[in-house]
N, C-alpha and C positions, 0 to 999 in steps of 0.2 A: 334336729333343727331340721334333717328335709318331708318326717312328718308335719310337726309342724305351720310348712309350707305347705303340706298334702292340702293337710286341716284348712288350710284357713284357706288357700284356691276352692274346697271344696263345700267352704259356706260361703262364699263369695255367688257362685253359681249355685247355687240351691238362691239366696239373698234375690240374686240377678232374674233370675228364671222365676218366682212368683209375682216380679215385678212385670215385665218381660210381656208376660201370659195373661195376666191379668189384666192388663193395656190393651192388649187381643182382642182378651171377649169380649172387653167392654164397648172398641170400638167395632167387631168383629162384621157386624154391617156396612160400615162404611170405607170398607180396603181400596187402594188404592188403582189405577187400572191399569194395569201391571202385566206383564206376562211373566208366569209363575217358569216358562220354558227357559227366558232367554238372561231371570233374576236370578235361577235351578242352577243354572250353566255361569252361572258371572264368580256367582261365591262356591261353588266350586274351581272353577278355574283356578281363581286368585291365591284361596287357602294352599294351593297343592301349592301352587309356586311360593309361598311367604314361608312354608316349612322349610325349603329349597335355599331361603339368599335373598327372592326378586322384591321381597317387600309385597303388600295387598294393600292400599290405602292408592296409593298412585294409580296403577293401573285402573286399579277399580274404580277407580272417580274416572275419565277417559272408558270404559265398556257403556260407566251406568250413562254417562253423555252421549257418546255416539248411539248408544240402542236406543234411549231420551226415556227411558226406569222410571228416574226424577226432577225432581222439580232443583233449581241452583242452591233453594234457602234452604233444603235441608239434607246437601245432600252432607255437609260434615257430624249430623245425629243418625244418616242412618247411616256409614260407614259405619263408628264406634256402636254403634246397638245393630248389629250382623254381627259382625264379630269378633266383639268379646267372651263369646262362647268358641270358636275352633282355640281364640288364644286361651284359653285355659284350659284347654289340651293337648293345647305348644308347650306350653307353661309347664303343666306336671313330669312332663313328658326328657324334656332339656333340664330341668333343676337336676331330676331324679338319673341320672348321666351322666352327667360336667358338673365336676365340684369348683367348691367357691366357698373361699371363706366366710361362716356364719352373717358373723356382723356387715358387711362388703355385703352382700345382694343383701339385708332385711333390707337395710337406713336404705339402698339406693328405689328400693321396691315400692315400700312410706316417700320417700321422695316425692315420686314418677305421681303415684300416686294421691296427697298433696296439691299438686302441680295441676291435676287434671281434675280436681276436683271446684276449684276454684276454675275456669277456663272455662273450661262444659256454662258456668251459670253464664261467663258473658259468653261463649258462640252460640249460644240456646237461644241469646237475644237479637244478635245482630238483622239488620237488613240483607235484602236476598241483594244488594248492592254490594254494602261488606263483605258478603259473604262471598263472592266474587273472588273480588278482588283478590280477598284476602287466600283466597287457595288460589289464583290464578299461582304469586308470590309462593307458593307454601308448596307448590311444584317442580317452583322450578328451583325452589331452595331444597328437595323431599331431589332431582333429577342433574343437578349439582353434585348433589353428592356420588350418589352411585356413579357418573361420568368419575368421578375424583375417583372413588373401589374399583374399576375396572381401569385406567389410568398408573394406579400401583402413584397416585400424589399422596393417599393417606392405605398405610399397611403395617402387621401387624409386628411384632418382635419382641412381645416382649414377655414374660411364662408368667410375672407372678400371679396369685390366683384372691387379690387380697388388696386393699388399700390402708394405709391411712392417714389418722396425722391433717397434716394441708393437703395432697392428694382426696380422700377421702373427703374430703368435706369438698373441696371444687366440685367433685364426683357430684354430689347429694345435691347443688348450687343448682350447676346444669342439665341432670333429671327430673329436678323440679321442673327448671322452665320451658324440657323439650313434652316434659307432663300434660304440662300446658297451650304449650301448640301441638300437639294433641288430636286433639279436642275441635282444633279448625283446622284440622287435617291437614298434618306435614306427618306424615308416618317419625316408628322412634328406632327403628329397627336404625337404619344408617346414618347418625349420628349418632346418636350414642356409640353404636359399634368405632367410630370416629374418637372418639371418647377415649372407651375403652382403651384404642391402640395409643393414643397417646401416655394416657398415664400407663406407659410401661405391665398393662397385664398381658395376660396368656391369649391369642385373638380366642379362643375354644368357646371361655371364662363374658364373651363378650355376647355367646346365644342363649344361657339363662336369665340374666342380665338382661340382658333386652327382654326374650318372652314373660320374664317373670316382675317385670315394669307396666310394660301392657296387660299382663292379664291385674294386677293390684291396680292399675288405676283408670280399666277400660270402667270394672260393673257403674263403678259410684258413679265415674263419667254421661255414662248411659245414661244411666237411674236417670241424671239428672234431664237429656237429654232425651228421653221419657214422661216427664213432668208435664216437659217444657208445652207436648207435643212437638215438637222438632222433626218431627224424624221420619221416616213412609218406611208405613207396616210392614203390610204386605215384603215392600223387600228387604226390605228385612231377618222375613222372616221367612222368604225363602229364597234369603243369602245363608241366614245362616246355618241349614242342619243339613242342606248336601258340603258343603263347606266346613264342618265337624267332620267329615263321613275321606273327607279331598287329607284335611288334618294329621287323622289316623294311618289313612294309606298313604301319603309323605314320610307319614317319621321311621311309619311298619314299618312297611312293601318294600317303593320307595328310594324308599332314604339318599340315591344323590342319583342326578343327572348331569351332564353336559350341559351347562346353560349359556356358554360367551353367545352365542344370534341371539337369541330373546332378552340375557339385557339390555343388547343394543338398541333393539327395538326397543322394549320398553322405556328407555333414555326417549328416543323417537316421538312416540306414542303422547310421553310425559311433557313434554318440550312441548311436543301440539296440543295439550291441552290445554296449559300454562298459557300458554299465550291466545287464544278463544277464550276462556276465564276470565282476563286480563280483558278482552278486546269488550266482551263482553259488557260489563263493568268498566271500564267508559266508557263506551257507548248510552247506555243509562245515568250514569250522572250527567250526562252533555244532553239530554233530551231536558220538555220541562215539567215542569212538574202535575202530574193529567196524567202523561200520556204514556206511565209505560204497561210496558203487557205484566202478565201474571207470569209468567216467562222465559226462559233464550234459553233452551238445548241445543 
């Protein structure tokens, strides 16, 4: 079963890479004015700490906005496209080292991918104002889950490595929804971990389910963003390459760090970014038609 998942992930990586590179080559003379250094460092840092449990989307959004590296309109697509290959590497590693019942794992991965395909088609067509409001709420939700984890409001004590019957049906429905929401900038890791805990699964099982779900949903979702041109090409490329290196270092060499203080800092930064996103979205809404600027960072 692990071999089947490996082959599936490898096939997704090859298919996705072909489409991504083809689009980059087609538009290589029209790359956005983005700093290679800033986006490269962002890609490395967020993916390094993503493997260690911090999460990527929320801090990545905050850093990209703070450094003014991309427009808000293309943030969801940029996040998904940039992190697809690093997440595929994460999934291969964690699916290998942590056991999950095959039916539970594969069905949850498929559910997340199906949700993402639906969600990406909707998100890629949203206006900048709707993107800002959606991501503002998304960041607020993400911060809530991170805070709940820190305060031990959600905590896993289960020992099961698989789900059956009604519990499996609930897991599939929720993971479908999480896959759709991830394309709008709501990171899947925290809410998926809460789902795993609530259904009585072992806390360790959360890692292959979370990372595997993202690995199966992100390639098809990212391809929809690529085909729609709804992402920052240069930023995505310059975050993806160091992001893959960071994943390998964190998963195979570092493995763990004392991260309590950093998690609190990320929560504060995410809440601040959420407030700025919502403020920008509501402020833009209040303007008269024809007076909106292209972007507010």
